[in-house]
N, C-alpha and C positions, 0 to 999 in steps of 0.2 A: 420669577416672582414679581408681581405688579403692586406698586405702592401708589396710593392715591393721596394727594395733598390738597387740602381745601382751606384756603385763607384769603380773605378779601384784600390783604396787604401784599402788593407785588414784591416788596423787598423781602418779606418773610417767605413768600413762595420760592424766591430764588435761593435764599439761604437754606431752607429745608430741602430743596431739590438737590443741592450740592452735597449736603450731608447724607441724604438717602442714597445717592449714587455710590457712595463709598462704603455702604453697609455690606454689599455682596456683589460678586461679578454678574450674577444672573438677574439683577434687579432692573426693572424698568419703572420710570416715575412719570406720573401724569399729574399736572398741576391745574387747579381750578380756582379762579377768584370768585366764581358764582356757585354757591352750594346747590342751586337748583340744577345747573348743568352737570355738576359732579354727581348728583343723584341719578340723573338720566343716564350718565355713563355707567354707573354702578348697576343700574337695572339691565343695561345691555350686556355688561360683562363684569361680574363681581370681582373687585380687587382682593388681593391677599392681605393687605394691610392698609388702614386708613389713618392718616394724621389730619386732625381737623381742629380749627380754632373755635373757641366758644363764641366770641363776640363778632357776629357777621350780620349784614343787612338781609332782609327778606326772610331768612331762615337761620336761626342761631344754631350753635353746635348741638344743643339738646334735641331740637327738632330734627336736625339732620341724623343724629344718632338713632332716634326712634324710627325714622324711615328706612335707614340702612338695615336695622334689625328685622324689619318686616319682610325684607327680600328673601327669596328662596336661598338658603345657605347663609343668609346674612348674620345669623346668630353666632356663627363660627368664625367670623372675620375679626381679628384683633383691631381695636380702635384706640388710638392714642389721642387724647384731647389736650389742647393747650388752653390754659386759663390764667387769669391775673393772680398775683400772689395773694391778694386779700379776699379772693372769692371762694371761701371755704364751702359755703352752701352750694355754690355752683358745682364744685368738685364732688360733693356728696351726692347731688342730684344726678350728675353724670354717671357715677358708679351705680346708682340705683337703676338707671336706664340701660345699663349694660356696657359702659365704657370699660375697656380692659385695663387702661392705665392713663395717667395724666401727667403733664409737665406744667410748671408755673413759669410765667414771664418775670424777668428776662430769662430766656433759656440759655443753657450752656451747650454749645455744639457737641462736645464730647458726650454729655449725658444723653442728648437727643440721639446720637448715633448708637450708643449702647442700648438705649431703650428700644430703638427700632430693630436692632440686631436680635435682641431677646424676643421681641414679639414675632419677628419673622421665623425664628427658630421654633416658637410655639406653633406657628401656622404650618411649618413644614412637618412637625410631629403629628399635628392633627390630620394633615393630608395623608401621611404615611399610614396612620391608624385607620383612616377611612378606606384607603386602598386595600389594606390588609383585611378589614372587615368585609369589604366587597369580595375579595379573593376567597375568604373563608366561607362566605355565603354561597359563592359559586361552587366551591368544593363540596359543601353540604348538599347543594342541589344535585351535583353529579353523583355523590355517594347515594343519595336517596333514590335517584333515578336508576342507579345500578342495582340497588336492593329490590326496587320494584320490578326491574327486568328479570332478576333471578327468581323472584316470586312468581312472575308470569310464566317463566320457563318451567318452574316446578308444577304449576297448574296444568300447563300443556302436557307435560310428561305424564303426570298422574292420569289425566283424562285419556291420553293415548294408551296407557297401560290398561285402563278399564275397557277402552274401545277394542283392544286386541282380543279381549275375552268375551266381548258382547257382540251380538249380531247387529247392534245399532252402529251407525256410521259417524264419521267426522262431520258430515253434513248436519246430522241431528244435533250434535254438540254446538255447532256454529249457529244453527237456526234458533234453538231454544235459548241460547245465551242472548242473542239479539232480540228475540221476542221478550225475554225477561227485562232487558234494558228499556225496550219500547214501553212496556207496561209501567215500569218505574217512572219513566219520564211523564207518561200520561197521568200518573197519580201525583205529579208535582214534586217528586223527590229531588233533592239537591243533585246537581250534575256530578259531583264527586262520588256520591252514593250510587248513582245510576251506572257510572263507569265501574265501580267496585262490583256491583251485581253482575255486570257484563263479564268481568274477569273471573268472578268466583263461581258463577252458576255452572260452568262446565264440570265442576267437581261433584255435581249432585249425585252421580251414580258410581263414584269411586269405590263404594262399598261392595259393588258387584265383584271386585277382586277376590272377595272371600266366599263367593257362592260356587259350589261345585259345578264343574263343566256339564255334568249330566242333567242338571237343572237349568243352568244358564243358557245352554245351547240346545235345549230340547225343541225340536221343530213342531211344536203343537202346544195345546193347552196343558198347563200343569195340573196335577191332581192336588187335593187339599193339603196333603203332607208336603208335597214339593213347594206349594205356594207359601206355606208357613216358613219354609227355609228361605225362600226368596224374600220374604218380608223382613228378614234380618239385615238386608243390605243397608238400610238407612243407619242402623246402629253401628254397623261395621265401618261405614264411611265416616261417621262421626268419631269413632274411636281412632281411626287413622289420622284425622285432621285436628282433633281436639287438643287444646293446651298450647297452641302456637301463640307467640307474641305478635305475629303478623296479623294485621287487621284483615287482610285478604284471605288468609288460610282460616282464620277464625270464622269469617263469614261463610266460607265454603263448608266448614263443619256444621254450622247452623242450617244451611240449605240442605246438606246431605241428610241431616236428621229429620227435617220437617217437610220435605217436598211431597211426601205421600200422605200427610195429614189432610183431613177433609173439614170443611167449614162447619159441618153439622156434628163433628166429633166421631164419625164412623171410620176415619182413616187409621193409618198405622205409622210408626210403631207405638205411639203413646196415647192415641185417641184424643188428641187435643182438639179444641173447638174454638171457632170465632177468633177473636183477637188474642187468645192464648197461643195461637200459632204465630210465630214470628212473621212479620210482613214479608220478609224475603222468601220464606217457605210458601206463603200464599201466592206470591207472584210467580215463582218458579213452577208451582203446581199447574197453573193455567198454561204457561209456556210449554212445559214438558208434555202435558196431556194433548194439547193441540197438535204438537209436532208428532207425537206417537200415533195419533189418529190419522194424520194426513200423510204419513210416510210409509213407503213400502218396505217390508222386511222379508227375509227368506221364508218366513212362516205365515205371512199375511199380505193382503192387498191394502192399498191406501184408501181411506175414505175421501170422498169429494169434500172440498173445503167448506161448502155451504152446509153439508151434513155435520161436519165437525163444529162449525160455528153454532149451529142450532144446539148441538150437545152442550157447548159451553153456556149458552144462554139458559138452557133447561136446567143446568146444574148450579145456577146462581143461588147462593144461600144454602145449598146442600153440600155439593162437592166443593164448590169454589166460593171465594170471597167475591161478593157482587161488585165491589169497587175495582177489583183486578180484572174481572171479566169486562166491565164497562170500559176500562182504560184500553184494553186490547181491541174490543170491537170498534171503539171510536177512532182507533188508528189502523183500521182495516187495510187501507191502501198501502200503508208502510209495511204492515205485516206481510202482505202479498209480495211486496218488493223483496223482503227478506227471504221469503220462501223461494222466489225465483232466482235469487242470488246464489244460494247454497243448495246445489242439486245433488241427489244421490244417483248412483248407477247400479241398480239391482236387476237381475234377471226376473223372469216371470215366476211368481209363487202365489201361495194363497190361502188363508182362511180368516178367522175373526180376530178382533183386537180387544176383546173384553178384559183379558188379564193385563193388557198394557195400560188400562185406565183404572184398575182396581185400587 
């Protein structure tokens, strides 16, 4: 523990130094006859306790006290001020400015030692509390990180479960998630929300777990009755994910329910239109459709990217939110980098993709 003593009287400095050295074994003492130099030293390394005289040239004790309290962490340092016996207004002002305690001249050495010991004990308690708070903050950070990791694991496992039943690939999940985050960033959403969309969007088709294999795995176009069954998967996905206290899972539920809605109200399952469709659903709609169009499946060939781009532009204001399309098109080079990064490995197959975008 470091005690700083500031007094323009050399005799007082020597007396206070000897008293302070007897307070505790781990104490170091630094004495200053010049308060300006003492303040410079405090700026370089904040002391644990300050004993300062009031009456000094250049800078009195009040001024010194004000400057110490301005330093980072300076409000937490105990300050003991020495004043003359008749200077009641000085003592009151010192307390108002943040002095922790004061002594009056002539001082009693025993009283000085006891006061210093008490103030050092106060400082030690504060430092222990500060360390504990820092430890608690770190533990909270670790716990929050662990919860986030478990949530992410749940998302990955749910997405894989749906993937095992769906002819779509893990590449699709990765691409559409990164496309979604790309669109979100282009629309100026907060970084934390963009990251949440990146992690939640892979759950968009988890409701396909509830679709019969004969429909889900059919290697061709669905008839009208089959397509009506397929249209239930947003509601199923929402039912699986809804009600979670997790922000990530709750966002996944919202995306699962709304990513097949269309901007003009002709989508499903609820026929929402415009801004009645949650923004995350509007974002994922663009990302999901673009990847569905440009990806090969066992039952279809992939569209060329320029054809898919034209489809998005043509669907501005009808199928898609124009702002979402614009954000995606404006980041075209980044989108193509995402497409190149996550590649599928499918054999040759082939027909149309109309129901993939319905």
